[in-house]
C-alpha positions as CSV (number, residue, x, y, z in Angstrom):
1,M,129.2,92.4,156.5
2,F,132.5,92.4,154.8
3,K,132.3,88.7,154.0
4,K,128.8,89.1,152.5
5,V,130.1,92.0,150.2
6,S,133.1,89.9,149.2
7,K,130.9,87.0,148.4
8,V,128.7,89.1,146.2
9,L,131.6,90.7,144.4
10,L,133.2,87.3,143.9
11,G,130.0,86.0,142.4
12,F,129.7,89.0,140.1
13,V,133.3,88.5,138.9
14,K,132.6,84.8,138.2
15,I,129.5,85.7,136.2
16,L,131.5,88.4,134.3
17,V,134.4,85.9,133.5
18,I,132.0,83.2,132.3
19,T,130.1,85.7,130.2
20,F,133.2,87.1,128.5
21,G,134.4,83.5,128.1
22,I,131.3,82.5,126.2
23,I,131.5,85.7,124.1
24,F,135.1,84.9,123.2
25,L,134.3,81.3,122.3
26,L,131.4,82.5,120.1
27,M,133.7,85.0,118.4
28,I,136.2,82.2,117.7
29,V,133.5,80.0,116.2
30,L,132.2,82.8,114.0
31,S,135.7,83.6,112.8
32,F,135.6,80.3,110.8
33,T,132.5,81.5,109.0
34,D,131.8,84.4,106.6
35,R,129.3,86.0,109.0
36,P,131.8,88.7,110.3
37,Y,132.5,89.9,106.8
38,M,128.8,89.9,105.8
39,A,128.1,92.1,108.8
40,Y,131.0,94.4,107.8
41,H,129.8,94.4,104.2
42,W,126.3,95.3,105.2
43,L,127.4,98.3,107.2
44,G,129.2,99.6,104.1
45,T,126.6,98.9,101.5
46,H,123.2,99.2,103.1
47,N,121.3,102.2,101.8
48,S,124.4,103.7,100.1
49,E,123.6,103.0,96.5
50,I,124.5,105.9,94.1
51,T,121.3,106.9,92.2
52,E,122.1,110.5,91.3
53,T,125.1,112.6,90.2
54,P,126.5,114.1,93.4
55,D,127.1,117.8,93.8
56,Y,129.6,117.2,96.5
57,L,131.9,114.3,97.4
58,V,132.4,114.4,101.2
59,V,135.6,112.7,102.2
60,M,135.5,111.8,105.9
61,G,138.8,112.2,107.6
62,A,140.5,109.2,109.2
63,G,143.2,110.0,111.7
64,G,146.7,110.8,110.7
65,M,148.1,110.9,107.2
66,P,149.6,108.9,105.8
67,G,147.6,106.0,107.3
68,P,145.8,103.0,105.9
69,E,142.3,104.3,106.3
70,G,143.1,107.8,105.2
71,L,145.0,106.6,102.1
72,M,142.1,104.2,101.2
73,R,139.6,107.0,101.5
74,C,141.7,109.3,99.3
75,Y,142.1,106.6,96.7
76,F,138.3,106.1,96.5
77,A,137.7,109.9,96.6
78,A,139.9,110.3,93.5
79,K,138.0,107.5,91.7
80,G,134.7,109.2,92.6
81,A,136.0,112.6,91.5
82,E,137.0,111.1,88.1
83,R,133.6,109.5,87.7
84,F,131.8,112.8,88.6
85,P,134.0,115.6,87.3
86,E,131.6,118.4,88.0
87,S,131.3,117.7,91.7
88,K,133.1,119.6,94.5
89,I,135.2,117.7,97.0
90,I,134.8,118.4,100.8
91,I,137.5,117.1,103.1
92,A,136.2,116.8,106.6
93,L,139.0,116.5,109.1
94,P,139.9,118.7,112.2
95,S,143.0,120.8,111.6
96,D,144.8,123.8,113.0
97,T,146.1,125.0,109.7
98,L,145.8,124.2,106.0
99,D,148.8,126.1,104.6
100,N,151.6,123.6,105.2
101,E,152.4,119.9,104.9
102,N,152.0,119.4,108.7
103,S,148.2,119.4,108.3
104,D,146.5,116.0,107.8
105,S,143.7,117.7,105.9
106,Y,146.2,119.2,103.5
107,R,147.9,115.8,103.1
108,M,144.6,114.3,102.2
109,F,144.1,117.1,99.7
110,E,147.5,116.5,98.2
111,E,147.0,112.7,98.0
112,I,143.8,113.2,96.0
113,A,145.0,116.0,93.8
114,E,148.1,114.1,92.9
115,R,145.8,111.6,91.1
116,G,145.0,114.3,88.6
117,I,142.1,116.0,90.4
118,N,141.8,119.8,89.8
119,K,142.8,121.6,93.0
120,S,140.1,124.2,92.5
121,R,137.4,121.6,93.3
122,F,138.4,121.3,97.0
123,I,136.7,122.7,100.1
124,F,137.8,122.1,103.7
125,E,135.7,121.5,106.7
126,T,138.1,121.6,109.7
127,K,135.9,122.3,112.7
128,G,133.9,119.1,113.2
129,T,135.4,116.7,115.8
130,N,133.2,113.7,115.2
131,T,130.8,112.4,112.5
132,Y,127.8,114.4,113.9
133,Y,129.6,117.7,114.2
134,Q,131.3,117.3,110.8
135,A,127.9,116.8,109.2
136,L,126.6,119.8,111.1
137,E,129.5,122.0,110.0
138,I,129.1,120.8,106.4
139,N,125.4,121.8,106.6
140,K,126.5,125.3,107.6
141,L,129.2,125.3,104.9
142,L,126.5,124.6,102.3
143,L,124.2,127.2,103.8
144,N,121.6,124.6,104.7
145,Q,121.1,123.6,101.0
146,N,119.7,120.2,102.0
147,N,118.5,119.5,98.5
148,K,122.2,119.0,97.3
149,N,123.3,115.5,96.4
150,L,126.1,114.2,98.6
151,L,128.4,111.2,98.0
152,I,130.1,110.1,101.2
153,V,133.5,108.6,101.0
154,T,134.5,106.7,104.2
155,S,135.4,103.3,105.5
156,P,132.8,100.5,105.1
157,E,132.0,100.1,108.8
158,H,131.4,103.9,109.2
159,M,129.2,104.3,106.1
160,Y,125.8,103.3,107.7
161,R,126.1,105.7,110.7
162,C,127.5,108.5,108.5
163,I,124.7,108.4,106.0
164,L,122.0,108.3,108.7
165,T,123.7,111.3,110.5
166,F,123.6,113.4,107.3
167,K,120.0,112.5,106.7
168,K,119.0,113.3,110.2
169,L,120.4,116.8,109.7
170,G,118.0,117.2,106.7
171,F,120.1,116.2,103.7
172,E,117.6,114.6,101.3
173,H,120.0,112.9,98.8
174,V,122.9,111.0,100.4
175,S,124.7,108.0,98.9
176,G,128.0,106.3,99.7
177,L,131.3,105.2,98.2
178,P,132.7,102.7,100.8
179,S,136.5,102.2,100.7
180,F,136.5,98.4,100.5
181,E,140.0,96.8,100.1
182,N,140.5,94.4,97.2
183,A,140.5,90.7,98.0
184,F,143.9,88.9,97.6
185,D,144.1,85.7,95.5
186,D,144.5,83.0,98.3
187,S,145.9,80.5,95.8
188,L,149.1,82.5,95.6
189,L,149.8,81.5,99.2
190,F,150.1,77.8,98.2
191,T,152.7,76.0,96.3
192,K,151.8,74.3,93.0
193,E,151.6,70.9,94.7
194,E,149.5,72.2,97.6
195,R,146.9,73.6,95.2
196,S,146.1,70.2,94.0
197,Q,145.5,68.9,97.5
198,K,141.9,68.9,98.8
199,I,143.0,68.8,102.4
200,K,145.9,71.0,103.4
201,D,148.2,70.5,106.4
202,L,146.9,72.3,109.4
203,N,150.0,74.6,109.6
204,R,149.4,75.6,106.0
205,S,145.6,76.1,106.4
206,L,144.6,79.7,105.4
207,D,141.8,79.6,107.9
208,V,144.3,79.3,110.8
209,R,147.1,81.4,109.2
210,Y,145.0,84.4,108.0
211,N,141.3,84.1,107.7
212,M,140.4,83.5,111.3
213,W,142.4,86.4,112.5
214,N,141.1,88.7,109.7
215,Y,137.5,87.7,110.6
216,L,138.2,88.3,114.3
217,R,139.3,91.8,113.3
218,Y,136.0,92.3,111.4
219,E,134.1,91.2,114.5
220,I,135.8,93.7,116.7
221,I,135.2,96.5,114.1
222,V,131.5,95.6,113.8
223,I,131.0,95.4,117.5
224,R,132.7,98.8,118.0
225,E,130.6,100.3,115.3
226,W,127.3,99.0,116.6
227,L,128.1,100.5,120.0
228,A,128.7,103.8,118.2
229,I,125.4,103.5,116.4
230,S,123.6,102.8,119.7
231,W,125.2,105.8,121.2
232,Y,124.2,108.0,118.2
233,K,120.7,106.8,118.5
234,F,120.7,107.5,122.3
235,K,122.0,111.1,121.6
236,G,119.4,111.6,118.8
237,Y,122.1,112.1,116.1
238,I,120.5,109.4,113.9
């Protein structure tokens, strides 16, 4: 009996190892194409076009401040606030207190306000602990005024799920301002002589040095987000 169970488990482990091996190889192959970025870009731009002037800019919190995602969202929130000067700004991030610099919500507020945005425009939502509950609390905060125009500011991979969540709760007009990072001029990483060469040395190839790893990161981000989207669909949040 023990031998039979061990044989079954060993077979299962082999199948698991082979499956993960195939997935890993596929990810490596895709990392030399633009497919990972296209999937990432789709999550950030699909159904997020700004068609109306927003009544509220909703800045979704992103962990601790300062942090790369939080700072990027603050930067784009400030740009959005400049573009739409009449809109209020809702910062959605759990917090114990808003009256001192130890609060990440307050740090996000300071980061945006320091870019010349009037402090009287800010509203805080600090109860929500994930995207769904943040949207739910914002709905309560706005007294179920689902006809208000919302502009969501969040990371590109989070935008698709975030907009669907707000719409599921009844908000009729939701658009997005994804915090895409600017592309770096790759040519700056080559010497003047290398720029004239059609074929670069392997150890100087950007695909090996940077692009492959960056696209692998996009693949992981997209896979994680699609799992989150699947979970939200299962829970009925979107």
